[in-house]
N, C-alpha and C positions, 0 to 999 in steps of 0.2 A: 726886234724888239723883245725884251725880257721881262718876265713876271715873275713874282714870288713862288718859290714852289710850295705847295700846300703842305702842312703838317702831315706826319703819318695818320693814317685814318685809324681811328680807335672806338669801333662801335660799341654802343651802350649795351648793357646787358639788359635784355625785356623779358617779359613772361608773357608770350604770345596767345592771347585768348581771344582772337579775333577769327575772322572766318578765312584766315590763312593769310601768310603761313604760318606754320606751328613752329614750336622750339624743335631745333635740330639736335638729334643725339650726339654726344660727343665723340662717338666712336664713327658717325657719318662725317663731322667736321675734320678727323683726322684722315679717313679715307680719302677727302676732298684734296688734303696736302700731300699726297703721295706723289712721285715722280711722273711726270707725263710721259707717255711712251705715243708712238705713231698709230694713226687710226688704223694701220694694218698689220701693227706689230703683232706677233703670235700670241702674245700676252694678253693684249685688248680683245683679240677675237676669242679667247680663253674667256675672258671677263662678260662679253656679249652673249655667248652661249649660256653663262650661268644666269644671266640677268633674266634671259629670254625664259628660261627653265623655272626661275623663281616666280617670275610674272605669270606663268600658266597656274601655278598653285593658288598665287594671291587672286587671281581672275576666276579661278575655279573653271578652268577650260583646259581642253587638249588643242585647241588650235595653234598649228605651227606657226602662221603668222601673228606673232604675239611679241610686241618689241616696245622700244622708248623711242618715241618721236623727239628729234631735235627742237626743242620748244616747250613753252608751258603747256598747261592745259587746254587754253584756247587753242594752240597749233595741233591738238589732238582733234579739238572738235572740228576745225577746219580740215584736217586729214580727212576724217570719216566722210565729212559733207562731200568735199570737192571730188574725191575717190568715187563717191556712189551716185553723185548726180552729174547728168549731162545737162546742156542747156534745154530746156524745154519739159524736161521732166518734172512731174507731180510729187510733190512731198508735203505730207502732214506734220506738223510741229505742235507738240504740245506746248503752250505759254501759259505759265502759272508763276512766273518770275523771270526774273533778269535773264537768266540763261539759256531759258527756252526761248525769250526773247533774241537772245545773240545767235542762237543756231538758226533761228529764221531768218535774221539777218544775213549771216554767211551762206545759207543756200539761196538767197534771192540773188546776191552778188554772183553767186556759181551759175545763174541763169536757170534756177528751178521756177516753178509756177507754185509758190508755198501757200498754202491753207492753214492758218494757225488755228488751232483747238485750245480755246480760252478758258481759264478759271480764274478766280480771284486770286491775288497772292495769297499763300499759305495754303491753299487749298490744294487738292489731288484729283484725279480724273478717275471716274469708273470705268469699268470695261465697256459699258453700255455706251457712253459717251464716244470712247475709243473707237467701238465698232460702228457706231453712226457716221463716225467723221471718216473712216476708212471706206465705208460702203458709199458714201455720198461723193467724195474726192476721188477713190480708185487712183491711190498713189502707188509711185514705184518705190517711194522709201518713206519711212515715219520715224520720226526723232522722238524720244522721250528724256526728260530729266529724271532721273532716280533720285538724286540728293540736291534739291534745288537750293545752294548756297545763299541764296538771297533773301530766303524765307525760313529756311529750317524745315521744310517739309520734304516727308519721303513718300515717294511714289510707289506704292505695291506693283510689283512687275509679272507676278504669276497670270498666265492667263492671256497677255497682251501679245505674245509671238504668235500664239496660235490665230488671233484675229489678223494678226499682219501677214502670216504665210498663207494664211486661206486666200487672200486676195492677191497673193505673188507679189508681195512687198518684202522689202528687207527692215529689219528694225536697228535702228542705232540708238545707242544708251549713254547718256551722260553720268559717270558715277566719279566725279571729280575728287567730290566732298566724301564718298561713301567707301571708298576702295580702302580695305585695311582696317577698317573702322567698325563697319559692320558686314553682315553677308553680301556679298556680290557675287552671284551664281549664274556666270554666262553661260555655260551649257545647259543645267538644269533649266534657265529660263527661257531658252532659244532665243538669245541676243546673237544677233550676226555681227555687228559692230559696237565697240565700246571703248571708250578713252577715259583717262582719268589724269591725275597730276602728281607730280611729286611732293608738292610743299604741304599737304594737308594731313592725312593719317597716316602716310607715309614717313613724314618726320624728316624728310631732305629738302634742300633748299629748291626753291622753285628753278625749273630751267628744262625738266624731261616731261614727257607726257606718255605714261604707259598705254598701250593700246593693242586692241585685240580684234583681228577679223576671221569669221568664220566661213564655212563653204560656200553660202549664200552669198556672202558678201564678196568673196573672190571670184565667184562666177559671174556675178555682175560687173566687177572691176577688168576682167578679162574680157567681157562682152562689150567695154566700150567702142563706139565708133568715133569719137573724138579724143584729142589729148586732155589729160586731166588739166584742169585751169591752173593748179601751180605745180611748178615745175620741182620746186625744193620737197613738197609734201605729196610728189606722185608716188604712190607705194608701189606700183608696177615697175620703179627702178629702186626704190629704197629697199624694197623686199629682197633684191638679190645682193645688196650689202649684207643685211644680217643673215642671211641665208649661208649655213655651213657649207652648202656643195659649190657655191659660185663666189661668192665676195668680190663682186663687181663694185668698183669705187664709187659712189654718188657724190658725197660731200664727207667735209672732216666733222666726224662726230665730236660732241664735247666729252673729251677723254675723262677728265676729272670729275665731272658731272655722272658719268656712269659708274665711276668707282662709288662715287657716294650714293648712288640707287642701289647698287650690288650690296653695300654694307647696311643700307636701311632695310633691304628685302631680307638680308639674313637675319636680322634683328628680329622683324615680323615674324619670320618662321620659326625663330628659336623661342619666341614667347608661344607660338600656336595660333591659328587663327580663332579657335573659340576662345580661346583665355584672352585674347586682344579685345574681341566682341565684348565677351563679358565685363572687362574693366572700363571699357567706354560707357557701357550700359549703366555698371554700378557708379561711376562718377557722374552722369548726368542724374542718376535718380538722389544723389546726396545734393548736387547744385539744386535740383527741383526742389527738395524740401527747404532748403534755406532760402531760396528766391520766395517760395509760398509763404514762409513764415515771417517774410517783409511784406508780404501783401502783394508781390509782383506777379503778374499772369504773362502765361505762355501765349503766344501769338499763334499757334499751331495745335489742332486736334492731339488729345495725347496719342492717340492710335498712330498717327502719321508724323511725330517728333523724330528730328535726328537726333541721337545721342551726342554726337559729336558737334552739334551747330544748334546752340538753344538760342532762338530768336523769342524775346520776352517785350511786353509792353514796358514803354517809360512811364512811371507814375506820374501822375496828374501833378502838375506845378513843378517838377523837377526840370532843371535845365539839362539838356541831352549832351551838348557840347562841355558845358563845365564839369559833369560828372566823367566822361571820358577824358577830357584833358587833364584832370586831377588823378584820376587814375594812373594814367601815362607817366605824367611828369613829378608825382609825389610817390608813387608806389611801382612804378614801373612795369605795370599791366596794360596791355592792349586789348581792348575790345572793338567790335565794329560797329559801326552805324547803320540804320535802315538804309535801304536802296529801295528806288521805284516809289509808289504809294506809301510803303512804310519808312520814307526817309522820317525823320524826327519823332516818329511814333514808334520805334522799336530798337533795342540794342540786338547785337550779336555776339553771344558768348561761345567761344570755341573751345571743344575738349578735344582736341584731335592729337591722336599718335602720341607723342613724347609729352605733350603738355596736358593730358588727362591722366591727372593723378590726384589724390586727398590733398596733397600738399597746395597744389594750385587751387583746388576749389575752396578750401578753408581760407588761403591767404586773400582770395578775391573776395569772398563774402566778408572778412573783417575791414578790408579795404574800401568796399563798397557800402557797408555800414558808416565808415567814416565820412564819406562823401555826401551819403543822404543825410547824415546828422548835419553836415555844414550847412544844407540847403533846407534845414527845418522841417524835413520830412518826417512824420510822426511813425514810429515803430517801439519795439521792445528791445532795448540794447541786447545784444548778445543770441539774441532769438535765431538767426540765421545759421550760426555756427555750431549752437546746441542741436537745431534740427539736421543739420548735415552730419554731424558727429554721431547722431543716433543710428544714422544709416551705416555707419563705419563699424559700430561695436559688433 
């Protein structure tokens, strides 16, 4: 039985201002189109070495086991959890958003006894709350989300590792949204294992998960008495493929995705981490000024806001889906809806990596004003653009 062959795929050009993926740099797209070689080809092994070296700079770590896991950020989360948790182990997970809840779910599936340390969506944990949870439950592993993509909240990390290490546990950090957009200081903060994703501030398509394991995490991995739950994500084997001294075949790596990440990391380091952080912050301030001029409020306290993921309350009487639909269909701009208890209450506006630019901030504000005017929302026309422009002078 035959069927018509679909037409050639021709993806629309969008401005990706949601919670991810972000816009991909043209140089990264070009890198993805380079000829595929074998997964043990000397050229690809050189690419792997260089990816590791550049990831160490972006993670701000000296950890030898710093690699790109084959899979999206969720694969990085699962890799950290299943390698560090054995059945029956106790794990404390900070749940103040969807992705803390997801880490809890992954740990439970790995057989851990999980204790959720909870805060309302959009809030962060104090050191006192973390210390109390650790002292009460005496975990072997503690998981914290640095940048909660579902809420736009940034968890302060200073001081957490000391609490965790003093209790004999290891610290796992989710930095999927923050890596390459704001400081992620793995060694300085004492983080034992961290994971991220390529599709946020690295501005590479989804498909790889940067991951780093420090000495405490490796010691725990090596001391396991049971096999890692996932064969595919078993770092005791995967690390031998990434190690220059061994190169033991484990699985066929996504060759061209690593080309793309390689070029994305080159772009990050060419710009410089401090300059890149400053760019994200400046564009966040401009967006904030524009939204404030329209009377739109942020859902997270100012001191804990992520500059690359702006969660704002939908104005009263404004149709959430109608605005997002019009932004996408008429202006080619994608923003994200709220998740969990924030569903229908917030928009998530991303300014990640390549997307974080004055052009996109000003285009978005102009388009948003158009959408709000169509819904009879009262505001001074042009106020948001004027307010944002004042920040760019």
